[in-house]
N, C-alpha and C positions, 0 to 999 in steps of 0.2 A: 443638780448639776453633777454628773458623774465624774469621778476623779480616778485616774490611774496613778498609783504611786510607783515610783521607780527608784532604786538605789543606784547611785553612781559613785565613782571614785573622784574625789576632788584632790588635785595636785597643786603644788606650788611650782612656779617656773624655776628651772635650774639656774644656778648662779652663772654669770658670764665668766667667772674666774675659776671654774671647775671646783666650786666649793663642795660639790657632792662627790663622794667616793664612787668609784666604778662599782656597779652592782648594788649600790645603796638604794633602798626602796624609798621613792619620793612621795609615797602615799602619806598624806597628813591625816585624813579622816574620811569616814564614810558618811555621806550626808544623804538624807532622803529628799529627792526632788519631785515635786508634784507636777506631773505633766497633765495639766488640766485641760480636758477637751471640752471646749465650750459648747453647751447645749442651750438653745433658746426654745421657745414654744414652737417655732417653725423651722428655722434654719439649723439643721443638725449635721452639717457636712464636716464633722470633726474627723480627725485622723486616728484610726485604730492603732493600738499598741504595736510597735515594731516598724511602722511606716517611717517615722522620723527618729533618727538617732544621732548622737554626738560622740565624737572621738577627739583625742588629744594627740598632738605631736609637738616636739620642741625643736627650736632652731635658734642658734646664736643667743642663748640665754633667755629666750622667750618661750612661752607656752601658747600654742595656736589651737583654738577650738574649731573643729571641722564639723559641719552639718552634713548629714547624709540622708537623702531621700531614697528609701528602699522600695518605693512603690512605682508603678508605671503611669502615674498621673501627676500633674503639678500640685505642689503643696505650698502653703504660706504659713509661717510661724512667727510669733513674737517671743522674744527671750528677754527676761529681766534677771540681771545678775547682781549678786551681793558679794562685793570684794572686800577682803581683809588684807591690808598691807600689800596690795597689788595695784598696778596702773593698767588701764585699758586703752586700746588703740582707737576706741570709738565710744560713743555713749553706751551705757550699760543696759539700756532698754532700747531694743530695735526690732524691726520687722523685716523679714526677708522672704523671698519666694524661691523655690527650687524646682527646676524642671524634672521630669521623670528620671529617676535613678541618678540624679546629679549629686555630686559631692563637692563641697566648697568651703574654704576657710571663711569664718564669719567674724572672728575677733581674736586679737592677740593680747596676751597678758604678760606683764613684766613686774619684777619686784620694785617696790618703792625704795627699799633699802637692801643692799646686797647682803647684809649680815642677818637679815630677818626673813624667815620664810612666811609666805602668805597662804591663803586658801580662798576658795570661792564656792558658791553654790548658785543654782539658777532655777528658774521656773519658766516653762514654755507652754504656750497654747497654740494649737495648730488647726488649720482647716484646709479643705480641698480647694484647689483653684490658685490663680495667680493674681497678686495684688496689682500687677501692671497689665492685666488683661485689657485689650482694646476691643470692646464689643463691636461686632460687625452689624452696624445699624441698617445695612441693606437687607438683612435677613428678615423675612416675614415668618412668624411662628404659626403653626397650626394650633387650633384649639385642642386641648388634651383629651378629646373624646372622639367617638366614631363619626365619620363623615355622614352628613344627613341628619344628625341629632343635635339637640340643643338642651342646655341645662341652665336654670336660673343662677345669676350671679348674686351670691350672698354678700360678698364684699369685693369691691373693685379697687382701683388705684386710689389711695388716700382715704379709704373708709375709716371713720374715726374709732370704730370699735376696737380694732387691733391692727389695722393696716396703716401704721404710721412709722416714722423713723426708718429703721433699716428694712422694714417690711412694706414700705409705701407702695412699691410697684409690684404687688402680688395680687392674686385673684383667688377667691373661694367660690367654687361651683357646687351647688347643692346636687348631691347624687345619692341615690339609695346604695346601701351596702352591696357590693358585688358588681357595681357598674363598671364596664370595661374602660380602662384608662389607656390613652394612646400617646405616643411621643410627640411633643410639640416641635421638636427639632432633633436632628440626628446627632450622634456622638458615640462616646464610649461609656458604658455603665461603670461608674466608679465605686459606688457602695449600694448595698441592698440591706434593708432591715425588714423582716416580716414575722418576727417571733411573738409580737405583742398582741394582746386581745383587749387591753384596757383603754377606755377613753374617759376623761374627767376634766374638770375645769377648776384647777387650783394649782398653786405653785408646785413645780416638779412634774406635772402631768406630761409635759413635752417629752420626757424621757421614754414614754410608752408609745410614741408614734412609730408606725411602720412607714417606710419611705424608699424611694429610688432616687439616686443622684446620678446625673449624666454629665460628663465633661464634654463641652462643645469644642469645635476646632479653634475658637479664639480664647480658650482657657476660662471662659465663663462656665457656670453650671446651671443646668435645668433641674429643678427639684420638685418632687411629687410626694405629698405628705398625706397622712391619715389613712393609708391603705389598710385593707382588712388583713387579718392574720393569714399567713401563707398566701398573700395576695400579690406577690411579685412573680412575674412570668419571664423575667430575664435574670442574667447572672453577671456578677462583676467581671469586667474584661470583655464583655460582649459588645460588639458594634451594633447599633440600632439605627434605623432609618426614621425620618419624620413620618408620622402617621402609623407607625407600627404599634400593635397591641403590646403593652409592657406590664400591665398590672390590673388589679381590681380595687376599686375605691372602698373605703371603710369608714370607721369612726373611732380610730385609735389616737392616743396622744392627747394634746391639749385641745379639747373640742367639746362643743355642746350639742352637736347634731351631725349626722353623716354628711360628709362633703369631701371634696378634693381641694387641697391648697396647692397652687402652682406658682412658681416664681423663677426668674432668672437672676443669678447672683454673681457678684464679683467679690473675691476674698479681700478682707481688710485686716486690721490688726486684732490681736488678742483672741484669735480663734473665731472671729465673727465674719459676717458677710453683709454686703449692701445690695439690696435688690436693684434691678436695672429696668428702666422703662423699655418695653418692647412692643412691637406692633403685631397684630394677629390678622391672618388671612381668613375671611369668612365668605360664605356664599353671597353675602350682601355687600361685600367690599372689605376694605381695610379698617380695622378697629384699632385706634391708637390709644384709647383710654377706656378700658372696660369699666362700665358703671354698675353700681348696685341696682339690682332689679332688672338688668338687661338679660336678654336671651340671644345667643348668637349661634347661627346655624353653621356647623362645621363643614369644611371642605377638605379635599385631599390635594387641592392645587396650591402648592407652596411656591408662590411667585417670588423669585429672587432677582433683583435687577443686575447684580454682578456677583460672580462667585457663587459657591454653594458649600455644603458641608462635606463634600467628597474629600476635602483636604484632611479631614480627621482620620481618614484611612491611612494616609501616608504618615501623618504625624505620630500616630499611636499604633502603627502596624505591628510593632514588636509585642503588643499584647496578645496577638493571635499565634 
């Protein structure tokens, strides 16, 4: 699990009766705060350093902590605070989502005793996406490979080997290294990792995965894992269409053989994500539950009964 250490200033709320002299430094201590970006064997949609930051302001004797999303995509974070001699306006462990470039107060701290100064420190974990995302179930996804081709399903929905829990609704397709990977749904590329060359099957191997993460119009994410080194053919901030060639499959990260892992996710707490059941358009009809051992012939016909992903252009047009 990679960890980014950040040093922040921890302050005490000012006294309501002007107990602090003008110009007096309210800094109590410097504390190291671990911004732990959660990595699992598949879902790696963590927030790079600098995307999520926190600032302080004071008002009427209280200290207000403000969360700032510095990215052009939605983010979800969980904060756990440790307070000393302070009172909080809410529970000290909470999860919030921020829209692109949104800044918002998230908690207010006051002194328990006006004569005693307190301090605090916190830990946050962050992931891409919105915890309140309402997935558009009318959307049919394309298979993540070229039209007219098919690849064996190694693991489908609920496969017991590793597609359980938060990974229940994901699919592994057997593909030789270098097989073209196509977008299952349109959106905006949020993150790309293509620097790794290692694949293995032990704790920590997930950190070596190459991947592409796409934000959809409904704030869910489409995630493509185990790409080959230098196998991403798109860039962060790029708008892509369903069916577009976006990368090359590989055998990197937590893996025992070459394959593509694909899933659609909603952000949840503690830097984690929950996979979502989606339906796929194939040449033979709609597939609602990809099964192990199945082979499905890809089509370019993305049939959508109402709406489409053109909304993503307007929602995130500032990325361009």
